[in-house]
KOLMARSE-378532 format. One record per residue: residue number from 0; residue in three letters; x, y, z of N, C-alpha, C in turn. Coordinates in steps of 0.02 Angstrom, whole numbers. Layout:
<pts>
[NUM 'ala' [X Y Z] [X Y Z] [X Y Z]]
...
</pts>
This chain:
<pts>
[0 'met' [829 1522 407] [758 1531 389] [741 1482 333]]
[1 'thr' [684 1449 341] [663 1401 290] [631 1438 232]]
[2 'thr' [654 1420 172] [627 1451 111] [571 1408 83]]
[3 'ile' [514 1437 70] [457 1401 41] [453 1419 -32]]
[4 'ser' [455 1369 -75] [456 1381 -147] [389 1408 -172]]
[5 'arg' [393 1441 -229] [332 1467 -260] [284 1409 -277]]
[6 'glu' [313 1352 -298] [272 1295 -316] [235 1267 -255]]
[7 'thr' [269 1267 -197] [237 1242 -135] [179 1286 -115]]
[8 'val' [190 1351 -118] [136 1398 -102] [78 1388 -151]]
[9 'gly' [95 1379 -214] [44 1370 -265] [3 1308 -253]]
[10 'leu' [36 1253 -233] [-1 1191 -219] [-47 1200 -159]]
[11 'ala' [-25 1235 -108] [-68 1246 -49] [-131 1284 -68]]
[12 'glu' [-122 1337 -108] [-180 1375 -130] [-224 1334 -176]]
[13 'ala' [-193 1294 -220] [-231 1252 -265] [-269 1198 -225]]
[14 'gly' [-240 1176 -170] [-273 1126 -129] [-339 1152 -102]]
[15 'asp' [-341 1214 -81] [-403 1244 -56] [-455 1249 -112]]
[16 'arg' [-432 1269 -172] [-478 1275 -228] [-504 1206 -249]]
[17 'leu' [-460 1156 -250] [-482 1089 -269] [-532 1062 -219]]
[18 'trp' [-519 1072 -155] [-566 1048 -104] [-634 1080 -112]]
[19 'asp' [-635 1145 -126] [-698 1179 -136] [-736 1149 -195]]
[20 'ala' [-699 1133 -248] [-731 1102 -307] [-757 1032 -291]]
[21 'leu' [-719 994 -252] [-740 926 -236] [-804 925 -194]]
[22 'ile' [-807 967 -144] [-865 964 -99] [-927 994 -132]]
[23 'his' [-918 1032 -186] [-975 1060 -222] [-988 1022 -287]]
[24 'cys' [-954 965 -296] [-964 922 -355] [-953 961 -420]]
[25 'asp' [-903 1004 -420] [-889 1047 -478] [-829 1019 -516]]
[26 'glu' [-843 974 -563] [-790 941 -600] [-750 990 -643]]
[27 'thr' [-784 1036 -675] [-750 1085 -718] [-700 1126 -679]]
[28 'his' [-720 1151 -621] [-676 1191 -579] [-617 1149 -555]]
[29 'ala' [-630 1086 -538] [-576 1042 -514] [-524 1030 -568]]
[30 'val' [-546 1015 -628] [-499 1002 -683] [-459 1065 -700]]
[31 'thr' [-493 1121 -701] [-458 1184 -713] [-405 1197 -659]]
[32 'thr' [-421 1181 -598] [-374 1193 -542] [-311 1151 -550]]
[33 'val' [-318 1087 -565] [-258 1045 -570] [-218 1063 -632]]
[34 'arg' [-251 1082 -686] [-214 1103 -746] [-175 1167 -732]]
[35 'thr' [-206 1213 -698] [-171 1275 -680] [-111 1261 -635]]
[36 'ala' [-119 1214 -590] [-63 1196 -546] [-5 1168 -585]]
[37 'val' [-18 1127 -635] [35 1101 -677] [70 1157 -715]]
[38 'ser' [32 1203 -742] [61 1257 -781] [105 1304 -740]]
[39 'ala' [96 1302 -673] [136 1346 -630] [207 1320 -621]]
[40 'phe' [220 1257 -640] [287 1229 -632] [328 1241 -695]]
[41 'asp' [390 1260 -684] [436 1270 -740] [469 1203 -757]]
[42 'gly' [488 1196 -820] [529 1138 -838] [488 1080 -863]]
[43 'asp' [511 1020 -846] [485 958 -873] [411 948 -858]]
[44 'val' [372 935 -910] [300 926 -903] [284 865 -862]]
[45 'cys' [319 810 -875] [305 748 -839] [318 755 -764]]
[46 'ala' [372 789 -748] [387 801 -677] [334 845 -645]]
[47 'ala' [310 894 -682] [258 938 -655] [193 901 -643]]
[48 'val' [175 857 -690] [114 818 -683] [120 771 -623]]
[49 'glu' [177 738 -617] [187 693 -559] [181 733 -494]]
[50 'his' [209 791 -492] [207 831 -431] [136 849 -413]]
[51 'val' [95 865 -461] [26 882 -448] [-15 820 -430]]
[52 'leu' [-3 764 -463] [-38 703 -446] [-27 684 -373]]
[53 'leu' [37 688 -351] [53 665 -284] [50 720 -231]]
[54 'gly' [58 782 -252] [58 837 -204] [-7 874 -198]]
[55 'leu' [-54 860 -243] [-118 895 -242] [-177 846 -242]]
[56 'ile' [-179 802 -291] [-237 757 -297] [-236 704 -243]]
[57 'ala' [-179 673 -231] [-176 621 -180] [-194 648 -110]]
[58 'pro' [-167 705 -89] [-188 732 -23] [-262 750 -22]]
[59 'ala' [-289 774 -78] [-360 791 -80] [-402 728 -69]]
[60 'gln' [-381 672 -100] [-419 610 -91] [-414 586 -19]]
[61 'ala' [-356 593 11] [-349 573 82] [-395 616 125]]
[62 'arg' [-400 679 109] [-444 724 147] [-518 703 138]]
[63 'val' [-535 680 79] [-603 655 68] [-619 598 116]]
[64 'gly' [-571 552 123] [-582 496 169] [-590 518 241]]
[65 'arg' [-548 565 262] [-553 590 330] [-619 627 342]]
[66 'ala' [-641 665 292] [-704 702 299] [-763 654 303]]
[67 'trp' [-762 601 264] [-816 551 270] [-816 520 339]]
[68 'ala' [-756 501 364] [-752 470 430] [-779 515 484]]
[69 'ala' [-768 581 477] [-791 629 527] [-864 649 516]]
[70 'asn' [-897 617 468] [-967 632 452] [-976 702 425]]
[71 'glu' [-925 728 392] [-929 793 360] [-950 788 287]]
[72 'leu' [-944 728 259] [-967 714 191] [-1012 653 193]]
[73 'thr' [-1064 653 152] [-1105 594 145] [-1070 543 100]]
[74 'val' [-1097 483 99] [-1069 432 54] [-1073 455 -18]]
[75 'ala' [-1129 486 -37] [-1137 510 -105] [-1085 564 -121]]
[76 'gln' [-1072 610 -75] [-1022 661 -86] [-952 631 -91]]
[77 'glu' [-939 581 -50] [-873 547 -53] [-864 514 -120]]
[78 'his' [-915 481 -146] [-910 448 -211] [-901 500 -267]]
[79 'ala' [-938 554 -263] [-932 606 -314] [-862 637 -313]]
[80 'ala' [-836 651 -254] [-769 680 -249] [-716 633 -278]]
[81 'thr' [-723 569 -264] [-676 521 -290] [-679 518 -366]]
[82 'ala' [-740 518 -393] [-747 517 -465] [-717 580 -497]]
[83 'ile' [-724 637 -465] [-695 699 -492] [-619 696 -489]]
[84 'asn' [-591 670 -435] [-519 662 -432] [-493 616 -487]]
[85 'glu' [-531 562 -501] [-511 517 -555] [-512 554 -622]]
[86 'arg' [-562 597 -631] [-566 636 -692] [-507 685 -697]]
[87 'cys' [-486 713 -641] [-428 758 -641] [-365 721 -661]]
[88 'val' [-357 660 -636] [-299 620 -655] [-299 608 -730]]
[89 'ala' [-356 588 -756] [-361 574 -828] [-345 636 -870]]
[90 'ala' [-370 694 -847] [-358 755 -885] [-283 772 -888]]
[91 'leu' [-249 766 -832] [-178 782 -831] [-137 733 -873]]
[92 'val' [-155 670 -869] [-119 619 -908] [-130 630 -982]]
[93 'asp' [-191 646 -1002] [-205 661 -1072] [-165 722 -1095]]
[94 'asp' [-161 773 -1054] [-124 833 -1072] [-50 819 -1082]]
[95 'ala' [-24 770 -1044] [48 755 -1047] [65 701 -1098]]
[96 'ala' [17 678 -1136] [28 620 -1180] [86 630 -1228]]
[97 'asp' [91 690 -1258] [144 702 -1307] [213 708 -1274]]
[98 'ala' [214 720 -1209] [278 729 -1175] [303 665 -1142]]
[99 'leu' [262 612 -1142] [281 550 -1108] [344 521 -1139]]
[100 'pro' [391 498 -1098] [450 465 -1125] [433 398 -1156]]
[101 'ala' [474 375 -1201] [463 308 -1230] [465 257 -1174]]
[102 'pro' [420 208 -1174] [419 158 -1120] [476 108 -1126]]
[103 'ala' [536 131 -1108] [596 91 -1118] [620 55 -1055]]
[104 'arg' [588 68 -998] [614 40 -935] [590 -30 -921]]
[105 'gly' [537 -51 -952] [510 -117 -939] [434 -114 -936]]
[106 'arg' [404 -172 -920] [331 -178 -919] [308 -199 -850]]
[107 'ala' [260 -162 -823] [235 -176 -756] [159 -182 -758]]
[108 'val' [132 -222 -714] [60 -229 -706] [40 -197 -640]]
[109 'val' [-10 -154 -642] [-36 -122 -581] [-108 -145 -573]]
[110 'ala' [-125 -172 -515] [-192 -198 -504] [-212 -192 -431]]
[111 'cys' [-277 -193 -419] [-304 -196 -351] [-319 -269 -334]]
[112 'val' [-311 -285 -271] [-328 -352 -246] [-401 -366 -260]]
[113 'asp' [-417 -429 -273] [-486 -449 -282] [-528 -427 -222]]
[114 'gly' [-583 -393 -235] [-626 -367 -182] [-612 -294 -164]]
[115 'glu' [-557 -266 -189] [-537 -197 -174] [-564 -150 -227]]
[116 'trp' [-609 -105 -206] [-640 -58 -252] [-607 10 -251]]
[117 'his' [-564 25 -203] [-531 90 -200] [-472 91 -248]]
[118 'ala' [-485 113 -309] [-436 105 -362] [-392 166 -373]]
[119 'leu' [-410 224 -346] [-371 284 -361] [-298 279 -341]]
[120 'pro' [-280 251 -283] [-209 245 -267] [-171 204 -320]]
[121 'ala' [-201 150 -343] [-169 109 -395] [-162 149 -460]]
[122 'arg' [-213 188 -475] [-210 228 -536] [-153 279 -532]]
[123 'leu' [-143 309 -475] [-87 356 -467] [-20 321 -477]]
[124 'val' [-13 261 -451] [48 223 -461] [60 211 -536]]
[125 'ala' [7 189 -570] [13 174 -641] [36 235 -680]]
[126 'glu' [5 293 -665] [22 353 -704] [91 379 -688]]
[127 'val' [113 374 -626] [181 395 -609] [232 351 -645]]
[128 'leu' [219 287 -648] [265 243 -684] [268 261 -759]]
[129 'arg' [210 275 -788] [210 296 -859] [250 360 -869]]
[130 'leu' [240 407 -823] [276 470 -828] [352 461 -823]]
[131 'arg' [372 405 -792] [444 392 -784] [471 342 -834]]
[132 'gly' [431 324 -884] [458 284 -939] [443 210 -937]]
[133 'trp' [394 189 -898] [375 119 -896] [315 106 -941]]
[134 'arg' [313 46 -969] [251 24 -1001] [209 -7 -946]]
[135 'val' [147 15 -940] [105 -5 -884] [40 -35 -908]]
[136 'asp' [24 -93 -881] [-42 -123 -891] [-81 -110 -827]]
[137 'tyr' [-127 -62 -831] [-167 -46 -772] [-232 -86 -775]]
[138 'leu' [-241 -132 -728] [-298 -177 -730] [-357 -153 -688]]
[139 'gly' [-346 -102 -647] [-401 -71 -610] [-420 -107 -547]]
[140 'ala' [-483 -97 -527] [-508 -123 -463] [-526 -197 -467]]
[141 'gln' [-523 -229 -409] [-551 -296 -398] [-530 -345 -453]]
[142 'val' [-466 -363 -455] [-440 -409 -506] [-433 -478 -476]]
[143 'pro' [-471 -527 -499] [-464 -596 -472] [-394 -622 -485]]
[144 'thr' [-369 -660 -438] [-300 -684 -442] [-288 -725 -505]]
[145 'asp' [-335 -769 -523] [-323 -811 -582] [-318 -769 -646]]
[146 'his' [-356 -714 -650] [-352 -670 -708] [-286 -631 -707]]
[147 'leu' [-264 -612 -648] [-200 -577 -643] [-143 -621 -667]]
[148 'val' [-142 -683 -644] [-89 -729 -664] [-92 -744 -738]]
[149 'ala' [-152 -753 -765] [-159 -765 -837] [-131 -706 -877]]
[150 'his' [-144 -645 -853] [-118 -587 -889] [-42 -585 -886]]
[151 'leu' [-14 -604 -830] [59 -606 -825] [89 -654 -876]]
[152 'his' [58 -712 -882] [82 -762 -931] [78 -734 -1002]]
[153 'glu' [23 -700 -1017] [11 -676 -1085] [54 -615 -1102]]
[154 'ser' [65 -572 -1053] [98 -508 -1067] [174 -511 -1059]]
[155 'gly' [198 -557 -1017] [269 -559 -1003] [292 -501 -960]]
[156 'ala' [247 -470 -924] [265 -413 -880] [316 -435 -828]]
[157 'glu' [358 -389 -808] [415 -405 -765] [400 -399 -691]]
[158 'thr' [348 -362 -674] [332 -353 -603] [258 -337 -594]]
[159 'val' [234 -348 -534] [165 -332 -516] [166 -282 -458]]
[160 'leu' [125 -231 -463] [114 -184 -408] [42 -193 -386]]
[161 'leu' [34 -216 -325] [-31 -237 -299] [-54 -188 -245]]
[162 'ser' [-115 -162 -253] [-141 -111 -208] [-201 -136 -169]]
[163 'ser' [-204 -117 -105] [-264 -131 -64] [-266 -82 -7]]
[164 'ser' [-326 -57 8] [-334 -10 62] [-364 -41 125]]
[165 'leu' [-398 -98 118] [-433 -129 174] [-396 -191 198]]
[166 'pro' [-375 -193 261] [-339 -251 287] [-378 -316 282]]
[167 'ser' [-445 -312 279] [-484 -373 274] [-470 -411 209]]
[168 'his' [-437 -378 161] [-419 -412 99] [-351 -446 102]]
[169 'leu' [-317 -445 159] [-250 -473 162] [-245 -547 144]]
[170 'pro' [-292 -589 166] [-287 -660 145] [-290 -667 69]]
[171 'thr' [-334 -628 37] [-338 -630 -36] [-274 -602 -67]]
[172 'ala' [-247 -549 -38] [-184 -521 -63] [-129 -573 -58]]
[173 'his' [-128 -610 -3] [-76 -661 6] [-80 -714 -49]]
[174 'ser' [-140 -734 -66] [-148 -783 -120] [-121 -755 -186]]
[175 'ala' [-136 -691 -200] [-112 -661 -261] [-36 -655 -262]]
[176 'ile' [-8 -633 -206] [65 -627 -201] [98 -694 -211]]
[177 'ser' [73 -745 -178] [102 -812 -184] [98 -838 -255]]
[178 'ala' [41 -825 -288] [33 -849 -357] [81 -815 -405]]
[179 'cys' [93 -749 -395] [140 -714 -437] [212 -737 -425]]
[180 'leu' [230 -745 -362] [298 -767 -346] [310 -837 -373]]
[181 'ala' [258 -879 -374] [265 -948 -397] [283 -952 -471]]
[182 'ile' [267 -899 -509] [285 -899 -580] [344 -853 -593]]
[183 'gly' [378 -833 -539] [440 -795 -547] [432 -721 -558]]
[184 'val' [374 -692 -538] [362 -620 -547] [363 -586 -479]]
[185 'pro' [407 -538 -468] [410 -503 -403] [349 -459 -393]]
[186 'val' [331 -448 -330] [272 -409 -313] [291 -352 -267]]
[187 'val' [266 -293 -284] [272 -235 -240] [202 -220 -215]]
[188 'ala' [193 -219 -149] [128 -206 -120] [125 -135 -93]]
[189 'gly' [66 -105 -96] [57 -38 -70] [-15 -27 -49]]
[190 'gly' [-24 21 -5] [-91 37 19] [-98 25 94]]
[191 'ala' [-149 55 123] [-158 53 196] [-170 -18 221]]
[192 'ala' [-194 -63 178] [-208 -131 200] [-145 -165 227]]
[193 'phe' [-88 -146 202] [-26 -181 219] [7 -156 282]]
[194 'gly' [-27 -112 319] [-6 -94 385] [47 -40 388]]
[195 'pro' [59 -14 448] [110 38 457] [178 14 433]]
[196 'gly' [209 53 389] [274 35 364] [275 -28 321]]
[197 'gly' [215 -51 300] [212 -111 258] [226 -176 294]]
[198 'arg' [212 -178 360] [229 -238 399] [197 -302 371]]
[199 'tyr' [135 -296 346] [102 -356 321] [125 -374 250]]
[200 'ala' [147 -325 212] [176 -340 147] [236 -387 154]]
[201 'arg' [280 -370 200] [339 -412 210] [320 -480 239]]
[202 'leu' [271 -481 283] [248 -544 311] [224 -591 256]]
[203 'leu' [192 -562 205] [162 -601 151] [210 -610 93]]
[204 'lys' [274 -593 103] [328 -605 55] [328 -557 -5]]
[205 'ala' [298 -498 3] [301 -447 -49] [348 -392 -28]]
[206 'gln' [372 -354 -76] [409 -293 -60] [358 -237 -49]]
[207 'trp' [381 -182 -20] [335 -130 3] [355 -63 -25]]
[208 'ala' [304 -24 -46] [314 45 -65] [259 87 -33]]
[209 'gly' [279 140 1] [232 181 38] [189 226 -4]]
[210 'asp' [212 243 -64] [172 285 -109] [195 274 -180]]
[211 'ala' [165 311 -227] [180 299 -297] [253 316 -314]]
[212 'ala' [279 370 -285] [348 388 -299] [396 335 -273]]
[213 'ala' [382 309 -212] [424 257 -184] [422 194 -227]]
[214 'ala' [364 178 -254] [358 119 -297] [400 128 -360]]
[215 'ala' [396 188 -390] [435 201 -450] [510 198 -435]]
[216 'asp' [530 226 -379] [601 224 -360] [624 152 -349]]
[217 'leu' [581 111 -319] [599 42 -305] [609 4 -371]]
[218 'leu' [564 14 -418] [571 -20 -482] [633 4 -520]]
[219 'ala' [650 68 -512] [708 95 -548] [773 62 -523]]
[220 'lys' [774 42 -460] [833 9 -433] [839 -63 -458]]
[221 'gly' [784 -91 -482] [784 -159 -507] [762 -208 -454]]
[222 'leu' [715 -252 -472] [690 -302 -426] [717 -370 -446]]
[223 'arg' [739 -407 -397] [763 -475 -411] [704 -520 -424]]
[224 'arg' [706 -556 -479] [652 -602 -494] [657 -662 -447]]
[225 'pro' [601 -680 -415] [602 -738 -370] [611 -802 -410]]
[226 'arg' [640 -851 -378] [648 -916 -412] [580 -950 -414]]
[227 'pro' [557 -967 -474] [492 -1001 -478] [492 -1065 -437]]
[228 'glu' [440 -1074 -400] [433 -1132 -357] [369 -1168 -373]]
[229 'ala' [365 -1230 -352] [303 -1266 -359] [250 -1230 -318]]
[230 'ala' [190 -1226 -346] [136 -1190 -312] [123 -1222 -244]]
[231 'his' [113 -1180 -194] [98 -1204 -127] [47 -1160 -94]]
[232 'leu' [15 -1185 -43] [-34 -1146 -8] [-1 -1089 29]]
[233 'pro' [-29 -1028 25] [0 -972 61] [5 -984 136]]
[234 'asp' [-38 -1029 162] [-37 -1043 234] [31 -1067 258]]
[235 'leu' [71 -1096 212] [136 -1121 233] [183 -1065 253]]
[236 'asp' [169 -1003 231] [210 -946 252] [195 -924 323]]
[237 'leu' [138 -946 350] [114 -922 415] [100 -981 460]]
[238 'pro' [151 -1005 496] [143 -1066 536] [87 -1062 588]]
[239 'his' [71 -1002 613] [19 -997 665] [-49 -1019 640]]
[240 'leu' [-58 -1022 574] [-123 -1042 548] [-138 -1116 559]]
[241 'lys' [-89 -1153 581] [-100 -1224 594] [-151 -1236 650]]
[242 'asp' [-162 -1185 692] [-211 -1194 746] [-283 -1191 721]]
[243 'gln' [-293 -1174 658] [-359 -1175 625] [-407 -1121 652]]
[244 'glu' [-384 -1075 694] [-430 -1024 719] [-455 -980 663]]
[245 'tyr' [-411 -958 619] [-433 -917 562] [-484 -954 520]]
[246 'thr' [-470 -1016 505] [-515 -1056 463] [-583 -1064 495]]
[247 'met' [-585 -1077 560] [-649 -1087 594] [-689 -1022 598]]
[248 'val' [-657 -966 611] [-693 -902 613] [-720 -886 544]]
[249 'arg' [-681 -897 493] [-704 -883 425] [-764 -927 407]]
[250 'arg' [-760 -991 425] [-814 -1038 406] [-878 -1025 445]]
[251 'thr' [-873 -1000 506] [-932 -990 548] [-953 -917 550]]
[252 'arg' [-929 -877 504] [-940 -805 505] [-1015 -787 508]]
[253 'thr' [-1055 -820 468] [-1127 -805 466] [-1159 -818 534]]
[254 'his' [-1143 -874 564] [-1171 -891 630] [-1146 -842 683]]
[255 'leu' [-1083 -824 681] [-1055 -777 730] [-1091 -710 727]]
[256 'val' [-1103 -687 666] [-1137 -622 658] [-1209 -626 682]]
[257 'lys' [-1243 -680 666] [-1313 -687 686] [-1320 -687 762]]
[258 'gln' [-1277 -725 796] [-1281 -728 868] [-1260 -661 899]]
[259 'ala' [-1209 -630 871] [-1186 -565 897] [-1242 -513 890]]
[260 'leu' [-1279 -515 836] [-1334 -468 825] [-1386 -476 881]]
[261 'ala' [-1402 -538 897] [-1450 -551 951] [-1423 -527 1018]]
[262 'asp' [-1360 -539 1030] [-1330 -519 1094] [-1324 -443 1100]]
[263 'val' [-1310 -410 1045] [-1307 -337 1047] [-1376 -308 1062]]
[264 'glu' [-1426 -335 1031] [-1494 -311 1044] [-1512 -319 1118]]
[265 'his' [-1489 -374 1147] [-1503 -386 1218] [-1463 -339 1263]]
[266 'gly' [-1400 -324 1243] [-1356 -285 1286] [-1355 -211 1272]]
[267 'phe' [-1385 -190 1217] [-1386 -119 1198] [-1458 -100 1186]]
[268 'ala' [-1490 -73 1237] [-1562 -62 1238] [-1586 -19 1179]]
[269 'ala' [-1546 30 1159] [-1567 75 1105] [-1582 38 1040]]
[270 'met' [-1549 -19 1030] [-1557 -56 968] [-1627 -85 961]]
[271 'arg' [-1661 -94 1016] [-1728 -125 1014] [-1778 -82 977]]
[272 'ser' [-1762 -18 970] [-1807 27 934] [-1785 38 862]]
[273 'tyr' [-1733 3 840] [-1709 12 771] [-1760 -13 721]]
[274 'asp' [-1765 22 664] [-1806 -3 609] [-1765 -55 570]]
[275 'glu' [-1796 -84 520] [-1764 -138 483] [-1699 -115 449]]
[276 'arg' [-1699 -55 423] [-1639 -30 389] [-1581 -23 438]]
[277 'arg' [-1594 4 497] [-1539 13 546] [-1516 -55 572]]
[278 'arg' [-1561 -103 577] [-1540 -170 597] [-1494 -201 544]]
[279 'glu' [-1511 -189 481] [-1469 -215 427] [-1400 -183 428]]
[280 'arg' [-1398 -118 442] [-1333 -84 446] [-1293 -111 505]]
[281 'thr' [-1326 -125 560] [-1291 -153 618] [-1263 -222 602]]
[282 'ala' [-1302 -262 566] [-1278 -328 546] [-1217 -322 499]]
[283 'glu' [-1218 -273 455] [-1161 -261 411] [-1099 -242 452]]
[284 'asp' [-1109 -199 502] [-1052 -179 545] [-1024 -240 582]]
[285 'leu' [-1068 -283 607] [-1045 -343 642] [-1008 -390 594]]
[286 'asp' [-1031 -393 533] [-997 -435 484] [-927 -409 471]]
[287 'his' [-919 -343 467] [-853 -314 459] [-808 -330 520]]
[288 'ile' [-837 -326 578] [-798 -341 639] [-772 -413 637]]
[289 'val' [-816 -460 620] [-794 -530 616] [-742 -538 560]]
[290 'gly' [-751 -504 504] [-703 -508 450] [-634 -483 471]]
[291 'phe' [-633 -428 508] [-568 -401 531] [-538 -446 585]]
[292 'leu' [-580 -477 625] [-554 -524 674] [-520 -582 639]]
[293 'ala' [-552 -608 587] [-522 -663 549] [-455 -642 519]]
[294 'thr' [-452 -581 493] [-389 -557 464] [-335 -550 516]]
[295 'ala' [-353 -525 576] [-304 -519 630] [-278 -588 649]]
[296 'leu' [-321 -638 647] [-298 -706 660] [-252 -730 604]]
[297 'tyr' [-267 -710 543] [-227 -731 486] [-156 -706 491]]
[298 'val' [-148 -642 509] [-81 -614 514] [-53 -617 585]]
[299 'asp' [-93 -642 631] [-74 -649 702] [-52 -582 732]]
[300 'asp' [-96 -533 726] [-80 -466 750] [-142 -435 780]]
[301 'ala' [-144 -431 847] [-202 -402 881] [-209 -328 864]]
[302 'asp' [-154 -293 850] [-158 -222 835] [-202 -207 774]]
[303 'leu' [-202 -252 726] [-243 -242 667] [-317 -236 687]]
[304 'phe' [-339 -281 730] [-409 -281 750] [-424 -223 797]]
[305 'thr' [-380 -210 844] [-390 -155 891] [-395 -88 854]]
[306 'thr' [-352 -78 804] [-353 -17 765] [-420 -10 729]]
[307 'phe' [-445 -66 701] [-509 -63 666] [-566 -48 714]]
[308 'val' [-566 -79 773] [-620 -68 821] [-621 4 846]]
[309 'thr' [-563 31 862] [-562 101 885] [-579 149 829]]
[310 'trp' [-560 133 768] [-580 174 710] [-656 171 702]]
[311 'thr' [-684 112 708] [-757 104 703] [-792 143 758]]
[312 'ala' [-764 143 817] [-793 181 872] [-794 256 855]]
[313 'gly' [-742 280 824] [-741 350 803] [-793 365 749]]
[314 'ile' [-801 319 702] [-851 327 650] [-921 331 682]]
[315 'leu' [-935 285 728] [-1001 285 761] [-1012 348 801]]
[316 'ser' [-961 369 839] [-967 428 880] [-982 490 839]]
[317 'ala' [-949 496 780] [-962 553 736] [-1033 554 710]]
[318 'arg' [-1066 497 712] [-1134 491 688] [-1185 486 745]]
[319 'gly' [-1163 503 805] [-1208 505 862] [-1225 438 893]]
[320 'val' [-1186 387 876] [-1197 320 905] [-1144 309 958]]
[321 'pro' [-1162 294 1020] [-1112 284 1072] [-1067 224 1058]]
[322 'pro' [-1001 233 1060] [-955 177 1046] [-966 117 1093]]
[323 'gln' [-996 129 1151] [-1007 74 1198] [-1051 19 1169]]
[324 'cys' [-1087 34 1115] [-1128 -17 1083] [-1086 -74 1055]]
[325 'leu' [-1020 -61 1046] [-975 -113 1021] [-958 -165 1075]]
[326 'leu' [-964 -146 1138] [-944 -191 1192] [-985 -255 1193]]
[327 'pro' [-1053 -253 1186] [-1090 -316 1184] [-1070 -361 1125]]
[328 'ala' [-1051 -329 1069] [-1029 -369 1011] [-964 -405 1026]]
[329 'leu' [-916 -369 1056] [-852 -401 1072] [-862 -455 1125]]
[330 'asp' [-905 -442 1174] [-918 -492 1226] [-951 -554 1197]]
[331 'ser' [-997 -543 1150] [-1030 -600 1118] [-979 -643 1081]]
[332 'leu' [-935 -611 1044] [-885 -649 1006] [-836 -685 1053]]
[333 'arg' [-818 -652 1107] [-774 -685 1156] [-807 -747 1184]]
[334 'his' [-872 -743 1198] [-908 -801 1225] [-913 -856 1173]]
[335 'gln' [-930 -837 1112] [-938 -887 1059] [-872 -922 1041]]
[336 'leu' [-818 -885 1048] [-752 -911 1028] [-708 -927 1089]]
[337 'gly' [-741 -945 1143] [-705 -957 1205] [-652 -1011 1202]]
[338 'asp' [-658 -1057 1154] [-609 -1111 1147] [-551 -1093 1101]]
[339 'phe' [-549 -1030 1079] [-496 -1009 1032] [-453 -956 1066]]
[340 'pro' [-397 -975 1094] [-358 -928 1135] [-333 -866 1098]]
[341 'arg' [-313 -874 1035] [-289 -815 1000] [-346 -765 987]]
[342 'ala' [-404 -791 969] [-462 -748 957] [-483 -713 1021]]
[343 'val' [-484 -749 1076] [-503 -719 1140] [-454 -664 1159]]
[344 'gly' [-390 -676 1149] [-340 -626 1165] [-348 -563 1123]]
[345 'ile' [-363 -571 1059] [-372 -513 1014] [-434 -474 1035]]
[346 'leu' [-489 -509 1048] [-551 -475 1068] [-543 -440 1135]]
[347 'thr' [-506 -470 1181] [-495 -440 1246] [-454 -376 1240]]
[348 'ala' [-403 -377 1197] [-362 -317 1186] [-404 -261 1157]]
[349 'ala' [-448 -277 1110] [-490 -226 1079] [-540 -197 1130]]
[350 'arg' [-568 -240 1171] [-615 -217 1221] [-581 -170 1271]]
[351 'his' [-520 -187 1290] [-482 -145 1336] [-469 -77 1304]]
[352 'ala' [-454 -76 1239] [-440 -13 1205] [-502 32 1204]]
[353 'leu' [-562 2 1203] [-623 42 1204] [-638 69 1274]]
[354 'val' [-626 27 1324] [-643 45 1393] [-591 92 1422]]
[355 'val' [-526 79 1405] [-471 120 1430] [-436 151 1370]]
[356 'pro' [-459 209 1345] [-429 239 1286] [-358 263 1300]]
[357 'pro' [-318 273 1247] [-249 298 1256] [-250 365 1291]]
[358 'pro' [-193 383 1324] [-188 448 1359] [-205 505 1311]]
[359 'gly' [-244 553 1335] [-261 610 1294] [-323 602 1254]]
[360 'arg' [-352 542 1252] [-413 531 1214] [-470 517 1262]]
[361 'ala' [-524 553 1254] [-581 544 1298] [-616 478 1284]]
[362 'ala' [-644 448 1335] [-681 386 1326] [-748 399 1292]]
</pts>
């Protein structure tokens, strides 16, 4: 018989209370809930705080994302819930300040890739490292690569932990990783942007950690400092970029979106009645599609784009928009990029995934 600990039961019950507080924008109730959860653990305060950060707050934030995707939360509610979770993290860390171990393990920098605004995962990494005895420079969201490198030179930090949730930031992440490695600083990458099992982290020459605890464990084992090399273009790590398809899609992104918008309007009759705001939102969606196509070309992985397109279809469906509206957009891009075989192959795979869904999923 499996034994369920008192702490596990307590976290499950606390999870329900925290979710109720988040969806009702009740910051006071949320902070009280996480503090009560910490107090339910016996023993080391730092271990208890880490357990609540990763076992209560992190799952709650993941649930916020899923609820937004399912159209169960508005954008405003999603932002409010995230802000409350950030406040909960701050409250627990402040409470544990007197119990923190001396930062004797070394100095680490935790930052989000330039353009990445989802900072809570990086914040959790930073706080778990502090709880385990590291000195941490937490730089927050959207850190330009040149500022990151300058900080490394000034601080003498021993490693960088780089976070990103959106795969469209992978080219920027690659530039940051390459710049850090070029000055002899190892990089640990984390976040959904880096793909299942961190496949893109390894492709871009970074080490991978699936969550904050894994990142802390990896640092505890010790990271080998890379040999400083002369600065080079990240493209040299990815020979397939020599075909220039990624470069051409990136450079013509505005034109591709403009033409796709016209083609969608022609091929999706419902769009002809859209007001200006809905047309702008459609243009934004098309811009994201082209951006993800460029990223799939960058890492040479059709699955990245297909996953994004099917996810987008689910988002649209939850909001009453038929996913079939994506087909004219994909067809437009296939026509416009007919001379680019990798792009055509990626777009064709995504279109097939929409028309012929996986077994068990309705079209």
